[in-house]
matplotlib code that plots the C-alpha trace (Angstrom):
import matplotlib.pyplot as plt

x = [0.0, 1.1, 1.4, -0.2, -0.5, -3.8, -3.9, -7.3, -8.6, -11.6, -12.7, -15.2, -12.8, -10.3, -12.7, -14.0, -10.4, -9.3, -12.2, -11.3, -7.6, -8.5, -10.9, -8.0, -6.0, -3.6, -2.4, -3.7, -2.4, -5.0, -4.0, -6.3, -6.4, -10.2, -10.7, -14.0, -14.4, -17.7, -19.4, -16.6, -19.2, -19.5, -15.7, -15.9, -18.6, -16.4, -13.5, -15.7, -16.3, -12.5, -11.6, -13.6, -10.7, -7.7, -5.4, -6.3, -4.5, -5.4, -3.1, -4.5, -2.0, -1.8, 0.3, 1.7, 3.4, 6.6, 8.7, 5.9, 5.1, 8.7, 8.7, 5.6, 6.9, 10.4, 8.9, 6.6, 8.3, 5.3, 4.9, 2.6, 1.7, -1.7, -2.2, -5.9, -5.6, -6.3, -8.5, -11.4, -14.0, -13.8, -16.0, -14.4, -11.0, -12.4, -13.2, -10.4, -7.4, -4.8, -6.2, -5.4, -1.8, -1.3, -2.8, -2.5, 1.0, 2.9, 1.3, 1.6, 5.3, 5.9, 4.4, 6.0, 9.4, 9.1, 8.2, 11.3, 13.6, 12.5, 12.3, 8.6, 8.2, 5.1, 3.6, 0.0, -2.0, -5.3, -5.5, -8.7, -10.6, -10.4, -6.9, -8.6, -10.0, -11.1, -10.5, -13.3, -12.5, -14.6, -13.9, -11.0, -7.9, -4.6, -2.9, -4.8, -3.1, -3.8, -2.1, -5.4, -7.1, -10.0, -9.9, -7.2, -8.2, -7.5, -4.2, -3.0, -3.9, -1.9, 1.0, 0.8, 1.2, 4.2, 5.8, 5.4, 6.8, 9.9, 10.5, 10.1, 12.6, 15.2, 15.0, 13.3, 10.2, 7.4, 4.5, 0.9, -1.6, -5.3, -7.7, -11.0, -14.4, -17.2, -17.2, -20.5, -22.1, -22.8, -20.9, -20.2, -19.2, -22.0, -20.8, -21.4, -24.5, -26.1, -25.9, -27.2, -30.0, -31.2, -31.2, -32.9, -35.6, -36.5, -36.6, -38.6, -35.8, -34.8, -31.8, -29.6, -29.1, -26.2, -25.8, -29.6, -29.2, -27.0, -24.2, -23.2, -20.9, -19.2, -20.6, -18.5, -19.8, -17.5, -17.0, -15.8, -13.4, -12.0, -11.8, -9.8, -7.4, -6.9, -6.2, -3.4, -2.0, -2.0, -0.8, 2.5, 3.4, 3.1, 6.2, 8.3, 10.5, 9.7, 12.7, 10.8, 8.6, 5.6, 2.0, -1.3, -4.8, -8.4, -10.8, -14.3, -17.5, -17.2, -21.0, -21.7, -25.1, -27.0, -27.6, -31.4, -31.4, -29.4, -32.1, -34.9, -33.1, -33.0, -36.7, -37.6, -35.8, -37.3, -40.8, -40.7, -40.2, -37.4, -37.9, -35.5, -33.7, -31.8, -28.6, -25.7, -22.5, -20.3, -16.6, -14.3, -17.0, -16.9, -19.9, -19.0, -16.7, -16.3, -13.6, -11.8, -10.7, -9.3, -5.8, -6.9, -8.5, -5.5, -3.1, -5.3, -8.4, -10.5, -13.9, -16.6, -19.7, -22.3, -24.7, -26.0, -29.5, -28.3, -25.7, -28.3, -30.5, -27.7, -26.9, -30.5, -30.9, -27.8, -29.0, -32.3, -30.6, -27.9, -30.0, -33.7, -34.4, -32.0]
y = [0.0, 3.6, 6.7, 9.6, 13.3, 14.8, 18.6, 20.2, 17.1, 18.9, 20.0, 18.3, 16.2, 15.9, 14.2, 11.7, 10.9, 10.4, 8.0, 5.9, 5.7, 4.9, 2.2, 0.5, 0.6, 3.4, 5.8, 9.3, 12.5, 15.2, 18.8, 21.8, 25.4, 25.3, 28.8, 30.6, 30.8, 29.0, 27.8, 25.9, 23.7, 21.7, 21.2, 20.1, 17.6, 16.1, 15.9, 14.2, 11.3, 11.0, 11.0, 7.8, 6.0, 5.0, 5.3, 9.0, 11.9, 15.6, 18.6, 22.1, 24.1, 26.5, 25.8, 29.3, 28.3, 27.3, 26.1, 24.1, 22.4, 21.4, 20.0, 18.0, 16.4, 15.8, 14.1, 11.7, 10.0, 10.1, 7.7, 10.1, 13.8, 14.7, 18.5, 19.5, 22.6, 25.7, 28.8, 27.6, 29.5, 31.5, 34.4, 34.9, 35.4, 38.7, 40.1, 38.6, 37.9, 38.0, 34.8, 33.0, 34.2, 33.2, 29.8, 28.7, 30.0, 30.6, 27.6, 25.4, 26.2, 25.3, 21.8, 21.2, 22.2, 20.3, 17.2, 17.6, 18.4, 15.3, 13.0, 12.2, 9.4, 10.8, 14.3, 14.5, 17.7, 19.1, 21.4, 22.5, 22.5, 26.3, 26.1, 25.6, 29.2, 30.6, 27.4, 26.8, 23.3, 20.6, 18.3, 19.7, 17.5, 17.5, 18.2, 21.5, 24.8, 26.3, 29.7, 31.7, 31.3, 33.8, 33.9, 34.4, 31.1, 29.3, 31.2, 30.0, 26.4, 26.7, 28.1, 25.0, 22.7, 24.7, 24.7, 21.0, 20.4, 22.4, 20.4, 17.2, 18.4, 19.8, 17.3, 14.2, 14.6, 12.3, 14.7, 14.0, 16.7, 16.2, 18.7, 18.4, 19.0, 20.3, 17.9, 17.4, 15.2, 14.7, 17.1, 19.4, 23.0, 25.5, 27.9, 25.4, 25.5, 22.2, 23.2, 26.8, 25.8, 23.1, 25.4, 28.3, 26.2, 24.7, 28.2, 29.7, 32.0, 32.8, 31.1, 33.0, 31.5, 33.0, 33.6, 33.2, 29.4, 28.9, 27.0, 23.4, 21.7, 18.3, 17.5, 14.7, 12.8, 12.8, 9.0, 9.2, 12.1, 10.0, 6.9, 8.8, 10.2, 6.8, 5.3, 7.9, 7.4, 3.6, 3.3, 5.0, 2.9, 5.8, 7.4, 4.6, 5.6, 9.3, 11.7, 14.0, 12.2, 14.5, 13.9, 15.7, 14.2, 15.3, 13.7, 14.3, 12.5, 13.3, 13.9, 17.6, 18.6, 21.6, 24.1, 24.0, 20.2, 20.5, 22.7, 20.4, 17.4, 19.2, 20.3, 16.7, 15.4, 18.2, 18.0, 21.7, 24.4, 26.9, 30.7, 31.7, 35.0, 35.1, 37.1, 37.8, 35.8, 36.6, 37.7, 34.7, 32.2, 30.0, 28.8, 25.1, 22.5, 19.0, 16.6, 14.2, 11.6, 9.1, 9.5, 8.6, 5.5, 4.6, 4.8, 3.4, 1.8, 3.9, 5.1, 7.1, 5.1, 7.4, 9.1, 12.6, 11.8, 9.3, 11.8, 14.5, 12.0, 11.1, 14.7, 15.7, 12.7, 13.8, 17.4, 16.4, 14.1, 16.7, 20.0, 19.2, 15.8, 15.7]
z = [0.0, -0.7, 1.4, -0.4, 0.2, -1.0, -0.8, -0.8, 1.0, 2.5, -1.0, -3.2, -5.3, -2.6, -0.2, -2.8, -4.0, -0.5, 0.2, -2.8, -1.7, 1.9, 0.9, -0.9, 2.3, 1.3, 4.0, 3.2, 4.6, 3.9, 3.8, 3.6, 4.7, 5.3, 3.8, 3.6, -0.2, 0.5, 3.7, 5.7, 7.4, 4.2, 4.3, 7.9, 7.1, 4.4, 6.9, 9.4, 6.9, 6.2, 9.9, 10.5, 8.8, 10.8, 7.8, 7.4, 9.0, 8.6, 8.6, 8.5, 6.4, 3.5, 0.4, 0.7, 4.0, 2.1, 5.0, 6.5, 3.2, 2.8, 6.3, 5.7, 2.5, 4.0, 7.1, 5.4, 2.5, 0.2, -2.7, -4.4, -4.0, -5.4, -5.6, -5.7, -3.5, -5.6, -5.7, -7.8, -9.9, -13.1, -12.1, -8.7, -10.4, -11.8, -8.4, -6.3, -8.7, -5.9, -4.4, -7.6, -7.7, -4.1, -4.2, -7.8, -8.5, -5.3, -3.5, -6.5, -6.7, -3.1, -3.3, -6.7, -5.5, -2.3, -4.3, -6.4, -3.4, -1.5, -4.5, -4.5, -7.1, -8.7, -8.6, -9.7, -10.0, -11.2, -14.2, -15.8, -19.1, -18.7, -20.3, -23.6, -23.4, -26.7, -28.7, -31.2, -32.3, -30.5, -28.8, -26.8, -27.3, -25.3, -28.7, -29.0, -28.4, -25.0, -25.2, -25.1, -21.7, -21.3, -17.5, -14.9, -13.4, -16.7, -17.0, -13.6, -14.5, -17.8, -15.8, -13.5, -16.5, -17.7, -14.3, -13.9, -17.4, -16.6, -13.4, -15.3, -17.9, -15.5, -12.6, -13.9, -11.7, -12.8, -13.2, -14.3, -14.8, -15.6, -17.1, -15.3, -17.1, -14.8, -11.9, -10.1, -7.5, -3.8, -1.5, -4.5, -4.3, -3.5, -6.2, -9.0, -11.2, -10.2, -6.5, -7.1, -9.5, -7.1, -4.1, -5.9, -7.6, -4.2, -2.6, -5.5, -6.4, -10.0, -11.6, -14.1, -17.5, -19.3, -23.0, -23.1, -22.7, -25.7, -23.8, -23.1, -20.6, -20.4, -17.0, -15.4, -12.3, -9.3, -9.3, -12.9, -12.1, -9.2, -11.4, -14.0, -11.4, -9.8, -13.2, -13.6, -10.2, -10.5, -14.1, -14.9, -17.9, -20.3, -18.6, -20.2, -23.0, -22.4, -22.6, -20.3, -17.7, -18.1, -19.3, -19.2, -19.8, -20.1, -17.7, -19.0, -19.8, -23.5, -23.7, -23.4, -22.1, -23.4, -20.6, -21.0, -20.9, -17.7, -16.2, -17.3, -15.7, -12.4, -12.7, -13.4, -10.3, -8.1, -9.8, -9.9, -12.6, -12.4, -12.5, -15.2, -15.8, -19.1, -19.3, -21.6, -21.6, -18.6, -18.8, -18.6, -19.7, -22.7, -24.8, -24.8, -23.3, -24.7, -23.7, -26.0, -23.4, -25.9, -24.6, -21.1, -22.5, -24.6, -21.7, -18.9, -20.5, -18.2, -19.3, -17.4, -16.3, -14.8, -17.2, -16.6, -15.6, -13.0, -11.7, -11.2, -9.4, -7.0, -6.3, -5.6, -3.3, -1.4, -1.3, 0.4, 2.8, 3.8, 3.8, 4.1, 5.7, 8.5]

ax = plt.figure().add_subplot(projection="3d")
ax.plot(x, y, z, "-o")
ax.set_aspect("equal")
plt.show()
């Protein structure tokens, strides 16, 4: 069994990934700063689930604490470091850009450099479909150019990929990045559309539909996100015969959903119609995302399994259990 550091462990993806690793008897050290970007009580609820496992330990720390991060990596002899900690959200990057520089650049450098210095065998990190920016060709492929992000968030994620590539080239650090496509599911972030729409429909509040509904997203259920990450952690064969031990993959469902179909699926689960306010496209947004995940399949044989309707059903069921029925 492996000893794995998961940063952002109290986050949505971090909790679910940690659970998967713990259930396979790995030792997981979870690190999170428990910031107040959204209601911290949800983060503590996720942590409560993880703390039920004897093979889980939690450290409250911030990636910007460079000396502390070095000490944690030095003291533990990790087999794998998985960096999920980041300031998330495209629209928030417009109003609070400094948070993205601190967490996604300075913090990322600290964990990357510590992994190199203490010879972590495999550094794994989350990128984003936002790196594709203004690309018009669909689906998005890892071979596409990604020099035109349209949000600061996307720019920081592209910077992460470049930083990891340079460390692989200079120091031989095995680095795997994955570009995530609109993760959703139980314990999801309250700033994401599925969460907001469900809450507002139940409370008879209007939901905002941008670009007048002419949008689509490659919604990917959390179990499929975690399955893809696990496949990349567990299968490092594609590093063989590489001059530079670096790789990056899309993790998406590869079945984009029209925004209005998304709303109708939620309405059906709630048995309630939404009050809709149509608005123009927001700065930093893109019209469509669509993952070409064939490289992930080629290298790991992993494919997503949860269809959109089932995923929405599972989320709504959790939402009622967590917020309404208890």
